[in-house]
C-alpha positions in Angstrom: 54.8 39.9 -102.1 54.8 41.4 -105.8 51.4 42.7 -107.5 50.9 40.1 -109.1 50.5 38.1 -106.1 48.2 40.6 -104.3 46.1 40.6 -107.5 45.4 37.1 -107.7 45.2 37.0 -103.8 42.2 39.7 -103.6 40.5 37.7 -107.1 40.8 34.9 -104.5 39.2 36.5 -101.9 36.6 38.2 -103.3 35.3 34.8 -105.0 35.4 33.6 -101.1 33.8 36.8 -99.9 31.6 35.0 -97.8 34.5 32.9 -96.1 37.1 35.3 -96.1 35.1 38.4 -95.3 37.3 40.6 -97.3 38.5 41.3 -100.7 42.0 42.2 -100.1 45.2 40.5 -97.9 46.2 42.0 -94.7 48.6 44.6 -94.7 52.3 44.3 -93.3 51.4 46.7 -91.0 48.2 44.8 -89.6 49.9 41.7 -89.6 52.8 42.9 -87.2 49.9 44.5 -85.0 48.3 41.2 -85.1 51.5 39.2 -84.1 53.1 41.4 -81.8 51.9 39.7 -78.4 53.3 36.5 -79.3 56.8 35.1 -77.8 57.7 32.9 -81.0 60.6 32.1 -78.8 58.5 30.3 -76.1 55.5 29.1 -78.3 55.0 25.5 -79.8 52.1 25.4 -80.2 49.9 27.9 -82.5 46.3 27.7 -83.9 45.3 29.9 -87.1 41.4 30.5 -87.6 40.4 31.2 -91.4 43.9 31.9 -92.7 42.5 32.4 -96.3 45.6 32.3 -98.7 48.1 32.3 -96.2 49.5 35.8 -95.5 49.0 36.1 -91.6 50.3 32.2 -92.1 53.8 32.8 -93.9 54.1 35.6 -91.4 54.0 33.1 -88.5 56.0 30.7 -90.4 58.9 33.3 -90.9 59.1 33.9 -87.1 58.2 30.5 -85.2 60.1 28.8 -83.3 61.8 25.4 -85.4 59.7 22.9 -82.6 57.0 24.9 -83.2 53.7 23.6 -84.3 51.1 25.9 -86.8 47.2 24.1 -86.9 45.6 26.0 -89.6 41.5 25.0 -89.8 40.9 26.4 -93.0 37.1 25.3 -94.5 38.0 26.6 -98.1 39.1 24.1 -100.4 39.9 27.0 -102.5 42.6 28.4 -99.9 43.4 24.7 -98.5 45.3 24.0 -101.5 47.0 27.6 -101.1 48.4 26.4 -97.6 49.4 23.5 -98.1 51.7 24.4 -101.2 53.6 26.7 -98.0 55.8 23.3 -97.6 56.3 23.5 -94.2 56.9 20.4 -91.8 55.7 22.7 -88.6 52.4 23.5 -90.3 49.3 21.3 -90.1 46.2 22.4 -92.6 43.2 21.1 -91.6 39.4 21.5 -93.6 37.6 21.4 -90.4 35.3 24.4 -88.5 36.8 27.0 -85.9 34.2 25.1 -83.6 36.4 22.0 -83.6 39.5 23.1 -82.1 39.2 20.2 -79.1 38.9 17.4 -81.9 41.5 18.4 -84.0 44.0 18.7 -81.1 43.0 15.2 -79.5 44.1 13.9 -83.4 47.5 16.1 -83.1 48.0 14.9 -78.9 48.1 18.7 -78.3 46.5 19.6 -74.1 46.5 23.4 -75.1 48.0 25.8 -77.5 50.0 29.1 -76.3 48.3 31.4 -78.8 45.3 31.5 -81.3 45.7 34.3 -84.1 42.0 34.7 -86.1 41.0 36.1 -88.8 37.8 34.9 -89.2 34.7 37.6 -90.5 33.0 37.0 -87.2 30.8 39.6 -88.0 29.9 37.3 -91.0 29.3 34.3 -89.2 26.1 33.2 -86.9 26.0 34.5 -83.6 25.5 31.0 -82.0 28.4 29.3 -83.9 30.6 32.9 -83.3 30.0 32.2 -79.4 30.7 28.5 -79.4 34.2 29.2 -81.7 34.5 31.8 -78.6 34.0 29.1 -76.0 36.7 26.8 -77.5 39.9 28.8 -78.2 39.0 30.3 -74.8 39.1 26.6 -73.1 42.1 25.5 -75.6 44.4 28.2 -74.7 46.9 27.7 -72.1 46.6 29.7 -68.7 48.2 33.4 -70.0 47.3 32.3 -73.6 45.8 35.0 -76.1 43.0 35.1 -78.6 44.4 37.4 -81.4 42.1 38.5 -83.9 41.1 41.3 -86.4 38.0 42.5 -87.6 36.9 45.5 -89.8 33.8 46.5 -87.1 33.6 46.1 -83.2 29.9 44.0 -83.6 31.7 41.2 -81.9 33.4 42.9 -79.1 31.2 42.4 -76.4 30.8 38.9 -76.7 34.8 38.9 -76.1 34.8 40.4 -72.5 32.7 37.5 -71.0 34.9 34.7 -72.2 38.4 36.3 -71.9 40.0 37.8 -68.9 41.8 40.8 -70.6 40.3 42.5 -74.1 42.8 45.0 -75.4 41.3 46.4 -78.5 43.8 48.9 -81.0 42.7 50.3 -84.2 44.9 50.8 -87.6 44.5 52.8 -90.9 47.3 51.0 -92.6 45.5 48.4 -94.1 42.6 48.1 -96.4 39.9 48.6 -95.1 41.1 50.1 -92.0 40.9 47.3 -89.2 40.6 46.7 -85.3 43.0 44.4 -83.7 41.8 42.7 -80.2 44.3 41.0 -77.8 42.4 38.5 -75.7 44.4 36.8 -72.6 42.9 34.0 -70.8 
């Protein structure tokens, strides 16, 4: 990614801070840590919540199996245009809240998903909406599926424990700002 694209992405993120929760795109180190638990060879349906400008989305698409589908949930119309510009036949971009996973999966005739990757700024979202999103994520994952989330604080860590069977926590300094990475298994 060149410097001009990063600067432009940062401007979009700053303008949309309330929905993106950040002012800089995720670093390659953070993306690598976030996506490390995914077996891309066997995954056939992945959901991304809050893809923003698409830096994680592009990495998922680069690694995904040709028969896998990536469904991105984004509420910001500026970001939706950027995601649709990726023009990948495996990508589905929906303008919907992350708590509506089940209805979107029904539209695509998908029973359950292998993994859910989230860049949602949970600390900036109303507590009840966060609980709905986490319950929806868990209930739509296959057994053994993973919910992968990064955050800049531990403020939502306690909410993950009662919903997921196993919650692992990692941390990377090599992002601006440094980030916690949660790997939650159903």
